[in-house]
VEXDRENTI-299464 format. One record per residue (C-alpha): residue number from 0; residue in three letters; x, y, z. Coordinates in steps of 0.001 Angstrom, whole numbers, plus 500000, padded with zeros to 6 digits. Layout:
BEGIN
@lumvex: NUM; rolo: ALA; px: X; py: Y; pz: Z
...
END
This chain:
BEGIN
@lumvex: 0; rolo: ASN; px: 494270; py: 078270; pz: 856141
@lumvex: 1; rolo: THR; px: 497826; py: 079579; pz: 856652
@lumvex: 2; rolo: LEU; px: 499455; py: 076374; pz: 855358
@lumvex: 3; rolo: SER; px: 497237; py: 076010; pz: 852271
@lumvex: 4; rolo: GLU; px: 497992; py: 079615; pz: 851361
@lumvex: 5; rolo: MET; px: 501717; py: 078888; pz: 851661
@lumvex: 6; rolo: CYS; px: 501312; py: 075921; pz: 849276
@lumvex: 7; rolo: GLU; px: 499482; py: 078198; pz: 846815
@lumvex: 8; rolo: ARG; px: 502410; py: 080617; pz: 846911
@lumvex: 9; rolo: LEU; px: 505129; py: 077985; pz: 846535
@lumvex: 10; rolo: PHE; px: 503627; py: 075407; pz: 844141
@lumvex: 11; rolo: PRO; px: 500058; py: 076312; pz: 843088
@lumvex: 12; rolo: GLN; px: 499885; py: 073326; pz: 840711
@lumvex: 13; rolo: HIS; px: 500066; py: 070880; pz: 843672
@lumvex: 14; rolo: ALA; px: 498518; py: 072957; pz: 846459
@lumvex: 15; rolo: HIS; px: 495276; py: 070893; pz: 846482
@lumvex: 16; rolo: SER; px: 497256; py: 067668; pz: 847081
@lumvex: 17; rolo: PHE; px: 498182; py: 068577; pz: 850675
@lumvex: 18; rolo: GLN; px: 496024; py: 068272; pz: 853767
@lumvex: 19; rolo: PHE; px: 496903; py: 069732; pz: 857156
@lumvex: 20; rolo: GLN; px: 495533; py: 068762; pz: 860560
@lumvex: 21; rolo: LEU; px: 496299; py: 070138; pz: 864008
@lumvex: 22; rolo: LEU; px: 497020; py: 067541; pz: 866699
@lumvex: 23; rolo: THR; px: 494947; py: 068273; pz: 869788
@lumvex: 24; rolo: ASP; px: 496434; py: 065924; pz: 872409
@lumvex: 25; rolo: SER; px: 498216; py: 067304; pz: 875474
@lumvex: 26; rolo: VAL; px: 501817; py: 066386; pz: 874559
@lumvex: 27; rolo: ASP; px: 503872; py: 069579; pz: 874962
@lumvex: 28; rolo: ILE; px: 506484; py: 069085; pz: 872244
@lumvex: 29; rolo: ASP; px: 506741; py: 070383; pz: 868684
@lumvex: 30; rolo: ARG; px: 506169; py: 067466; pz: 866325
@lumvex: 31; rolo: PHE; px: 504620; py: 066369; pz: 863031
@lumvex: 32; rolo: THR; px: 503471; py: 063199; pz: 861290
@lumvex: 33; rolo: LEU; px: 503549; py: 062667; pz: 857542
@lumvex: 34; rolo: GLU; px: 501658; py: 060055; pz: 855511
@lumvex: 35; rolo: SER; px: 499792; py: 059425; pz: 852255
@lumvex: 36; rolo: ASP; px: 496019; py: 059300; pz: 852601
@lumvex: 37; rolo: ASN; px: 493549; py: 058740; pz: 849729
@lumvex: 38; rolo: GLY; px: 495886; py: 060225; pz: 847124
@lumvex: 39; rolo: LYS; px: 496739; py: 063247; pz: 849303
@lumvex: 40; rolo: ILE; px: 499761; py: 064064; pz: 851428
@lumvex: 41; rolo: LEU; px: 498455; py: 064309; pz: 854992
@lumvex: 42; rolo: ILE; px: 500518; py: 066318; pz: 857470
@lumvex: 43; rolo: LYS; px: 499562; py: 066542; pz: 861137
@lumvex: 44; rolo: GLY; px: 501321; py: 068810; pz: 863628
@lumvex: 45; rolo: ASN; px: 500819; py: 070338; pz: 867062
@lumvex: 46; rolo: ASN; px: 500924; py: 073897; pz: 865623
@lumvex: 47; rolo: ARG; px: 501353; py: 075684; pz: 862281
@lumvex: 48; rolo: ASN; px: 505127; py: 075870; pz: 862704
@lumvex: 49; rolo: SER; px: 505322; py: 072080; pz: 863037
@lumvex: 50; rolo: LEU; px: 502992; py: 071610; pz: 860057
@lumvex: 51; rolo: ALA; px: 505332; py: 073761; pz: 857935
@lumvex: 52; rolo: VAL; px: 508348; py: 071680; pz: 859021
@lumvex: 53; rolo: GLY; px: 506412; py: 068532; pz: 858078
@lumvex: 54; rolo: LEU; px: 505720; py: 070019; pz: 854655
@lumvex: 55; rolo: ASN; px: 509404; py: 070842; pz: 854169
@lumvex: 56; rolo: HIS; px: 510379; py: 067304; pz: 855196
@lumvex: 57; rolo: TYR; px: 508193; py: 065985; pz: 852402
@lumvex: 58; rolo: LEU; px: 509540; py: 068517; pz: 849876
@lumvex: 59; rolo: LYS; px: 513184; py: 067738; pz: 850720
@lumvex: 60; rolo: TYR; px: 513170; py: 063991; pz: 851179
@lumvex: 61; rolo: TYR; px: 510385; py: 062864; pz: 848821
@lumvex: 62; rolo: CYS; px: 510353; py: 065518; pz: 846057
@lumvex: 63; rolo: GLN; px: 514059; py: 066504; pz: 846266
@lumvex: 64; rolo: THR; px: 512741; py: 070084; pz: 846165
@lumvex: 65; rolo: HIS; px: 514720; py: 072986; pz: 847597
@lumvex: 66; rolo: VAL; px: 512920; py: 076130; pz: 848747
@lumvex: 67; rolo: SER; px: 515408; py: 079003; pz: 848830
@lumvex: 68; rolo: TRP; px: 515018; py: 082014; pz: 851093
@lumvex: 69; rolo: TYR; px: 514976; py: 084368; pz: 848078
@lumvex: 70; rolo: ALA; px: 511571; py: 085168; pz: 846583
@lumvex: 71; rolo: SER; px: 513108; py: 085311; pz: 843088
@lumvex: 72; rolo: ASP; px: 514270; py: 081645; pz: 843141
@lumvex: 73; rolo: SER; px: 511778; py: 079222; pz: 841635
@lumvex: 74; rolo: VAL; px: 510495; py: 076127; pz: 843422
@lumvex: 75; rolo: VAL; px: 510913; py: 073103; pz: 841120
@lumvex: 76; rolo: MET; px: 508445; py: 070272; pz: 841817
@lumvex: 77; rolo: PRO; px: 508030; py: 066814; pz: 840239
@lumvex: 78; rolo: ALA; px: 505032; py: 066442; pz: 837908
@lumvex: 79; rolo: GLN; px: 503746; py: 063544; pz: 839994
@lumvex: 80; rolo: LEU; px: 503919; py: 063765; pz: 843788
@lumvex: 81; rolo: PRO; px: 505685; py: 060758; pz: 845381
@lumvex: 82; rolo: GLU; px: 503782; py: 058651; pz: 847887
@lumvex: 83; rolo: VAL; px: 504811; py: 058375; pz: 851540
@lumvex: 84; rolo: GLU; px: 504960; py: 054586; pz: 851870
@lumvex: 85; rolo: THR; px: 505763; py: 054464; pz: 855584
@lumvex: 86; rolo: PRO; px: 504374; py: 057169; pz: 857892
@lumvex: 87; rolo: VAL; px: 507005; py: 059575; pz: 859296
@lumvex: 88; rolo: ILE; px: 506882; py: 060844; pz: 862907
@lumvex: 89; rolo: LEU; px: 509387; py: 063501; pz: 863994
@lumvex: 90; rolo: ARG; px: 509847; py: 065610; pz: 867138
@lumvex: 91; rolo: SER; px: 511790; py: 068795; pz: 867714
@lumvex: 92; rolo: LYS; px: 514977; py: 068578; pz: 869789
@lumvex: 93; rolo: CYS; px: 514665; py: 072098; pz: 871180
@lumvex: 94; rolo: LYS; px: 511918; py: 074526; pz: 872073
@lumvex: 95; rolo: ASN; px: 513412; py: 077904; pz: 871088
@lumvex: 96; rolo: ARG; px: 514730; py: 078121; pz: 867531
@lumvex: 97; rolo: PHE; px: 516195; py: 081609; pz: 867091
@lumvex: 98; rolo: PHE; px: 517224; py: 083047; pz: 863756
@lumvex: 99; rolo: LEU; px: 518735; py: 086190; pz: 862272
@lumvex: 100; rolo: ASN; px: 521389; py: 088693; pz: 863032
@lumvex: 101; rolo: TYR; px: 521242; py: 092480; pz: 863382
@lumvex: 102; rolo: CYS; px: 523613; py: 093055; pz: 860455
@lumvex: 103; rolo: THR; px: 521466; py: 091032; pz: 858021
@lumvex: 104; rolo: PHE; px: 518947; py: 093879; pz: 858101
@lumvex: 105; rolo: GLY; px: 521627; py: 096086; pz: 856507
@lumvex: 106; rolo: TYR; px: 523530; py: 093599; pz: 854353
@lumvex: 107; rolo: SER; px: 520523; py: 091819; pz: 852804
@lumvex: 108; rolo: MET; px: 517165; py: 093299; pz: 853724
@lumvex: 109; rolo: PRO; px: 517117; py: 097115; pz: 853744
@lumvex: 110; rolo: TYR; px: 515180; py: 097402; pz: 850498
@lumvex: 111; rolo: TRP; px: 513058; py: 094252; pz: 850743
@lumvex: 112; rolo: LYS; px: 509384; py: 094633; pz: 849891
@lumvex: 113; rolo: TRP; px: 506560; py: 092577; pz: 851428
@lumvex: 114; rolo: SER; px: 506877; py: 090011; pz: 848604
@lumvex: 115; rolo: ASP; px: 510467; py: 089283; pz: 849746
@lumvex: 116; rolo: TRP; px: 509474; py: 089117; pz: 853394
@lumvex: 117; rolo: GLU; px: 506430; py: 086945; pz: 852747
@lumvex: 118; rolo: HIS; px: 508575; py: 084340; pz: 851007
@lumvex: 119; rolo: PHE; px: 511306; py: 084620; pz: 853636
@lumvex: 120; rolo: ILE; px: 508804; py: 084012; pz: 856454
@lumvex: 121; rolo: ASP; px: 507539; py: 080959; pz: 854537
@lumvex: 122; rolo: TRP; px: 511167; py: 079766; pz: 854428
@lumvex: 123; rolo: MET; px: 511589; py: 080362; pz: 858174
@lumvex: 124; rolo: ALA; px: 508412; py: 078396; pz: 858923
@lumvex: 125; rolo: LEU; px: 509499; py: 075521; pz: 856657
@lumvex: 126; rolo: ASN; px: 512753; py: 075387; pz: 858617
@lumvex: 127; rolo: GLY; px: 511133; py: 075479; pz: 862045
@lumvex: 128; rolo: ILE; px: 512267; py: 078947; pz: 863115
@lumvex: 129; rolo: ASN; px: 510049; py: 080137; pz: 865979
@lumvex: 130; rolo: MET; px: 512040; py: 083060; pz: 867437
@lumvex: 131; rolo: PRO; px: 512955; py: 085417; pz: 864563
@lumvex: 132; rolo: LEU; px: 514679; py: 088726; pz: 865186
@lumvex: 133; rolo: ALA; px: 512159; py: 091404; pz: 864119
@lumvex: 134; rolo: ILE; px: 513785; py: 094851; pz: 864144
@lumvex: 135; rolo: THR; px: 512263; py: 096502; pz: 861045
@lumvex: 136; rolo: GLY; px: 510221; py: 099674; pz: 861527
@lumvex: 137; rolo: GLN; px: 511692; py: 100813; pz: 864850
@lumvex: 138; rolo: GLU; px: 512762; py: 104256; pz: 863604
@lumvex: 139; rolo: ALA; px: 509112; py: 105341; pz: 863276
@lumvex: 140; rolo: ILE; px: 508744; py: 104642; pz: 867000
@lumvex: 141; rolo: TRP; px: 512013; py: 106374; pz: 867897
@lumvex: 142; rolo: TYR; px: 510863; py: 109384; pz: 865883
@lumvex: 143; rolo: LYS; px: 507783; py: 109673; pz: 868128
@lumvex: 144; rolo: VAL; px: 509800; py: 109154; pz: 871318
@lumvex: 145; rolo: TRP; px: 512468; py: 111756; pz: 870473
@lumvex: 146; rolo: SER; px: 509784; py: 114234; pz: 869301
@lumvex: 147; rolo: LYS; px: 507914; py: 113799; pz: 872576
@lumvex: 148; rolo: LEU; px: 511144; py: 114516; pz: 874459
@lumvex: 149; rolo: GLY; px: 511539; py: 117850; pz: 872644
@lumvex: 150; rolo: LEU; px: 513855; py: 117154; pz: 869681
@lumvex: 151; rolo: THR; px: 513238; py: 118752; pz: 866280
@lumvex: 152; rolo: ASP; px: 512528; py: 116892; pz: 863039
@lumvex: 153; rolo: GLU; px: 515973; py: 117873; pz: 861772
@lumvex: 154; rolo: GLU; px: 517720; py: 116660; pz: 864942
@lumvex: 155; rolo: ILE; px: 515960; py: 113292; pz: 864821
@lumvex: 156; rolo: ARG; px: 516199; py: 112406; pz: 861132
@lumvex: 157; rolo: GLY; px: 519752; py: 113740; pz: 861079
@lumvex: 158; rolo: TYR; px: 520623; py: 111394; pz: 863969
@lumvex: 159; rolo: PHE; px: 519466; py: 108315; pz: 862024
@lumvex: 160; rolo: THR; px: 521709; py: 106961; pz: 859252
@lumvex: 161; rolo: GLY; px: 520631; py: 106095; pz: 855716
@lumvex: 162; rolo: PRO; px: 518693; py: 102799; pz: 855292
@lumvex: 163; rolo: ALA; px: 521610; py: 100424; pz: 854599
@lumvex: 164; rolo: HIS; px: 523529; py: 101542; pz: 857714
@lumvex: 165; rolo: LEU; px: 520640; py: 101381; pz: 860192
@lumvex: 166; rolo: PRO; px: 521829; py: 098147; pz: 861898
@lumvex: 167; rolo: TRP; px: 525034; py: 099923; pz: 862959
@lumvex: 168; rolo: HIS; px: 523071; py: 102948; pz: 864044
@lumvex: 169; rolo: ARG; px: 520786; py: 100702; pz: 866111
@lumvex: 170; rolo: MET; px: 523841; py: 099055; pz: 867689
@lumvex: 171; rolo: CYS; px: 525269; py: 102420; pz: 868816
@lumvex: 172; rolo: ASN; px: 528143; py: 102420; pz: 866322
@lumvex: 173; rolo: LEU; px: 527214; py: 105229; pz: 863943
@lumvex: 174; rolo: ASP; px: 525088; py: 108403; pz: 863911
@lumvex: 175; rolo: GLY; px: 524121; py: 110617; pz: 860990
@lumvex: 176; rolo: TRP; px: 525922; py: 108799; pz: 858169
@lumvex: 177; rolo: GLN; px: 523999; py: 109407; pz: 854882
@lumvex: 178; rolo: SER; px: 521252; py: 111173; pz: 856831
@lumvex: 179; rolo: PRO; px: 518591; py: 112502; pz: 857032
@lumvex: 180; rolo: LEU; px: 516440; py: 109379; pz: 856876
@lumvex: 181; rolo: PRO; px: 513389; py: 110203; pz: 854690
@lumvex: 182; rolo: LYS; px: 509997; py: 110518; pz: 856413
@lumvex: 183; rolo: GLU; px: 508478; py: 108221; pz: 853795
@lumvex: 184; rolo: TRP; px: 510976; py: 105536; pz: 854854
@lumvex: 185; rolo: LEU; px: 509778; py: 105746; pz: 858461
@lumvex: 186; rolo: SER; px: 506119; py: 105185; pz: 857589
@lumvex: 187; rolo: SER; px: 506681; py: 102506; pz: 854919
@lumvex: 188; rolo: GLN; px: 508942; py: 100464; pz: 857215
@lumvex: 189; rolo: ALA; px: 506445; py: 100708; pz: 860080
@lumvex: 190; rolo: ALA; px: 503707; py: 099340; pz: 857805
@lumvex: 191; rolo: LEU; px: 506067; py: 096560; pz: 856686
@lumvex: 192; rolo: GLN; px: 506874; py: 095583; pz: 860288
@lumvex: 193; rolo: GLU; px: 503157; py: 095259; pz: 861066
@lumvex: 194; rolo: GLN; px: 502855; py: 092754; pz: 858199
@lumvex: 195; rolo: ILE; px: 506038; py: 090913; pz: 859214
@lumvex: 196; rolo: VAL; px: 505144; py: 090298; pz: 862861
@lumvex: 197; rolo: ALA; px: 501515; py: 089427; pz: 862040
@lumvex: 198; rolo: ARG; px: 502600; py: 086716; pz: 859576
@lumvex: 199; rolo: GLU; px: 505358; py: 085425; pz: 861879
@lumvex: 200; rolo: ARG; px: 502796; py: 084990; pz: 864647
@lumvex: 201; rolo: GLU; px: 500451; py: 083158; pz: 862254
@lumvex: 202; rolo: PHE; px: 503221; py: 080555; pz: 861970
@lumvex: 203; rolo: ASN; px: 503480; py: 080300; pz: 865778
@lumvex: 204; rolo: MET; px: 506665; py: 082345; pz: 865909
@lumvex: 205; rolo: ARG; px: 507523; py: 084713; pz: 868752
@lumvex: 206; rolo: PRO; px: 509218; py: 087741; pz: 867174
@lumvex: 207; rolo: VAL; px: 512159; py: 089165; pz: 869134
@lumvex: 208; rolo: LEU; px: 511605; py: 092933; pz: 869227
@lumvex: 209; rolo: PRO; px: 514032; py: 095738; pz: 870090
@lumvex: 210; rolo: ALA; px: 514086; py: 097706; pz: 873346
@lumvex: 211; rolo: PHE; px: 516041; py: 100789; pz: 874446
@lumvex: 212; rolo: ALA; px: 519712; py: 099903; pz: 874903
@lumvex: 213; rolo: GLY; px: 521015; py: 103372; pz: 875824
@lumvex: 214; rolo: HIS; px: 521770; py: 104946; pz: 872455
@lumvex: 215; rolo: VAL; px: 520503; py: 108559; pz: 872355
@lumvex: 216; rolo: PRO; px: 520797; py: 111533; pz: 870000
@lumvex: 217; rolo: ALA; px: 523573; py: 113914; pz: 871068
@lumvex: 218; rolo: ALA; px: 520942; py: 116677; pz: 870762
@lumvex: 219; rolo: LEU; px: 519150; py: 115253; pz: 873814
@lumvex: 220; rolo: LYS; px: 521716; py: 117233; pz: 875870
@lumvex: 221; rolo: ARG; px: 520194; py: 120450; pz: 874492
@lumvex: 222; rolo: VAL; px: 516861; py: 119623; pz: 876172
@lumvex: 223; rolo: TYR; px: 518262; py: 117779; pz: 879217
@lumvex: 224; rolo: PRO; px: 521664; py: 119370; pz: 879923
@lumvex: 225; rolo: ASN; px: 522219; py: 117387; pz: 883157
@lumvex: 226; rolo: ILE; px: 521824; py: 113830; pz: 881863
@lumvex: 227; rolo: LYS; px: 524721; py: 111390; pz: 882340
@lumvex: 228; rolo: THR; px: 525973; py: 110529; pz: 878859
@lumvex: 229; rolo: THR; px: 529252; py: 109362; pz: 877343
@lumvex: 230; rolo: ARG; px: 530464; py: 109465; pz: 873774
@lumvex: 231; rolo: VAL; px: 531263; py: 105894; pz: 872790
@lumvex: 232; rolo: SER; px: 534584; py: 104739; pz: 871366
@lumvex: 233; rolo: GLU; px: 535442; py: 105415; pz: 867732
@lumvex: 234; rolo: TRP; px: 533999; py: 102759; pz: 865405
@lumvex: 235; rolo: GLY; px: 534828; py: 101438; pz: 861948
@lumvex: 236; rolo: GLY; px: 537129; py: 104263; pz: 860919
@lumvex: 237; rolo: PHE; px: 534287; py: 106806; pz: 860668
@lumvex: 238; rolo: ALA; px: 535064; py: 110463; pz: 861425
@lumvex: 239; rolo: ASP; px: 534504; py: 111836; pz: 864919
@lumvex: 240; rolo: GLN; px: 531259; py: 113624; pz: 863958
@lumvex: 241; rolo: TYR; px: 529560; py: 110236; pz: 863462
@lumvex: 242; rolo: ARG; px: 530343; py: 108901; pz: 866932
@lumvex: 243; rolo: CYS; px: 527410; py: 107850; pz: 869120
@lumvex: 244; rolo: THR; px: 526167; py: 108964; pz: 872534
@lumvex: 245; rolo: PHE; px: 525253; py: 106519; pz: 875308
@lumvex: 246; rolo: LEU; px: 522928; py: 107350; pz: 878214
@lumvex: 247; rolo: ASN; px: 523924; py: 105824; pz: 881541
@lumvex: 248; rolo: PRO; px: 521175; py: 103323; pz: 882537
@lumvex: 249; rolo: MET; px: 521319; py: 104680; pz: 886105
@lumvex: 250; rolo: ASP; px: 520157; py: 108108; pz: 884850
@lumvex: 251; rolo: SER; px: 516492; py: 108720; pz: 885735
@lumvex: 252; rolo: LEU; px: 515672; py: 109572; pz: 882097
@lumvex: 253; rolo: TYR; px: 516646; py: 106038; pz: 881011
@lumvex: 254; rolo: ALA; px: 513519; py: 104326; pz: 882389
@lumvex: 255; rolo: ILE; px: 511337; py: 107121; pz: 880988
@lumvex: 256; rolo: ILE; px: 512710; py: 106579; pz: 877462
@lumvex: 257; rolo: GLN; px: 512323; py: 102808; pz: 877829
@lumvex: 258; rolo: LYS; px: 508688; py: 103194; pz: 878867
@lumvex: 259; rolo: GLU; px: 507873; py: 105592; pz: 876018
@lumvex: 260; rolo: TYR; px: 509529; py: 103298; pz: 873475
@lumvex: 261; rolo: LEU; px: 508058; py: 099980; pz: 874626
@lumvex: 262; rolo: THR; px: 504564; py: 101379; pz: 875152
@lumvex: 263; rolo: GLU; px: 504438; py: 102716; pz: 871598
@lumvex: 264; rolo: GLN; px: 506074; py: 099599; pz: 870113
@lumvex: 265; rolo: THR; px: 503567; py: 097303; pz: 871843
@lumvex: 266; rolo: ARG; px: 500697; py: 099484; pz: 870645
@lumvex: 267; rolo: LEU; px: 501885; py: 099188; pz: 867036
@lumvex: 268; rolo: TYR; px: 503459; py: 095741; pz: 866822
@lumvex: 269; rolo: GLY; px: 502225; py: 093836; pz: 869878
@lumvex: 270; rolo: THR; px: 504728; py: 091864; pz: 871955
@lumvex: 271; rolo: ASN; px: 505791; py: 088293; pz: 872677
@lumvex: 272; rolo: HIS; px: 507779; py: 089574; pz: 875677
@lumvex: 273; rolo: ILE; px: 511226; py: 088764; pz: 874217
@lumvex: 274; rolo: TYR; px: 513544; py: 091737; pz: 873661
@lumvex: 275; rolo: GLY; px: 516932; py: 091967; pz: 871999
@lumvex: 276; rolo: ILE; px: 519101; py: 094542; pz: 873793
@lumvex: 277; rolo: ASP; px: 522825; py: 094904; pz: 873049
@lumvex: 278; rolo: PRO; px: 524243; py: 098008; pz: 874747
@lumvex: 279; rolo: PHE; px: 527900; py: 097572; pz: 873725
@lumvex: 280; rolo: ASN; px: 528284; py: 096073; pz: 870281
@lumvex: 281; rolo: GLU; px: 531850; py: 096518; pz: 868939
@lumvex: 282; rolo: ILE; px: 532346; py: 099522; pz: 871249
@lumvex: 283; rolo: ASP; px: 533850; py: 099960; pz: 874713
@lumvex: 284; rolo: PRO; px: 531448; py: 100338; pz: 877655
@lumvex: 285; rolo: PRO; px: 531998; py: 103474; pz: 879793
@lumvex: 286; rolo: SER; px: 533735; py: 101190; pz: 882310
@lumvex: 287; rolo: TRP; px: 535042; py: 097605; pz: 882168
@lumvex: 288; rolo: ASP; px: 534531; py: 097209; pz: 885923
@lumvex: 289; rolo: ALA; px: 532382; py: 094110; pz: 886522
@lumvex: 290; rolo: ASP; px: 530273; py: 095725; pz: 889261
@lumvex: 291; rolo: SER; px: 529621; py: 098751; pz: 887080
@lumvex: 292; rolo: LEU; px: 528549; py: 096555; pz: 884143
@lumvex: 293; rolo: GLY; px: 526386; py: 094458; pz: 886471
@lumvex: 294; rolo: MET; px: 524675; py: 097567; pz: 887794
@lumvex: 295; rolo: MET; px: 524008; py: 098823; pz: 884255
@lumvex: 296; rolo: ALA; px: 522553; py: 095454; pz: 883234
@lumvex: 297; rolo: LYS; px: 520318; py: 095455; pz: 886321
@lumvex: 298; rolo: HIS; px: 518960; py: 098918; pz: 885510
@lumvex: 299; rolo: ILE; px: 518448; py: 098065; pz: 881834
@lumvex: 300; rolo: TYR; px: 516460; py: 094950; pz: 882701
@lumvex: 301; rolo: GLU; px: 514451; py: 096728; pz: 885408
@lumvex: 302; rolo: SER; px: 513514; py: 099488; pz: 882955
@lumvex: 303; rolo: VAL; px: 512053; py: 096846; pz: 880606
@lumvex: 304; rolo: ALA; px: 510374; py: 094743; pz: 883324
@lumvex: 305; rolo: ALA; px: 508703; py: 097890; pz: 884704
@lumvex: 306; rolo: VAL; px: 506823; py: 098176; pz: 881411
@lumvex: 307; rolo: ASP; px: 506443; py: 094438; pz: 880669
@lumvex: 308; rolo: PRO; px: 506589; py: 092208; pz: 883781
@lumvex: 309; rolo: GLU; px: 506889; py: 089124; pz: 881515
@lumvex: 310; rolo: ALA; px: 509938; py: 090536; pz: 879723
@lumvex: 311; rolo: VAL; px: 512787; py: 088229; pz: 878713
@lumvex: 312; rolo: TRP; px: 516084; py: 089914; pz: 877771
@lumvex: 313; rolo: LEU; px: 517659; py: 087984; pz: 874955
END
């Protein structure tokens, strides 16, 4: 049981004192109930995410226990578990509870191991997150895509940045800084992402995965000299050699890259049909003209929907 295993991780000494039950009625709203039952704490919820929120409600308001998002922080529990004298019934106010930010994957998480992620996903479940940003492990997929399109190992790993700067690389701000990215990094992060999304889904979360937003290696011009690309505006005071290249979404190669990327990503990590795509983060688009931007957005979305008809662009 996903919830019992979480209790074993957080407070093994009390894990046996909690019972979890799934509600099976037809009410379509995230909710939990909390009560004492024959010396146990009984939590009922409509899914595992709601059960986790019910558990956290008990920890916070009955045990005065704080679960931090860092795996290294201890969880301090009372010796005797308090009783729930009056049953608690709570409902969620909103359906989609998004969490995380692209930069966090560089500021906080680049060197996290599975033990850090496992605890962090427990924390997200306890706090009712059901749409986490899940962008780890994408470079392994990009490596395959760029290789398939004719780029060399050197061109690809030299295009990526070092681990701590990958969020800014992914957001089309920075190429090649502290490169090449080690091959071992690519495979270890891909394995980590498989664990991350599998556990998030166990807690009824819908991971938000990346899609192709237009950022390409400058070396792509060597193989496809006629593609429509622009060099993006200077970013963050980095030297000119680190500037990024953007492929116009109206270029016929755009949809091909999107298809290659999403097909491989879905094969490895599955999909919940929600994609985070930010073409112009802290950089100027090729044109500020509203019609031009609208046309780009249309082509970006169509390139995703062609591969996944259920796609939602977040």
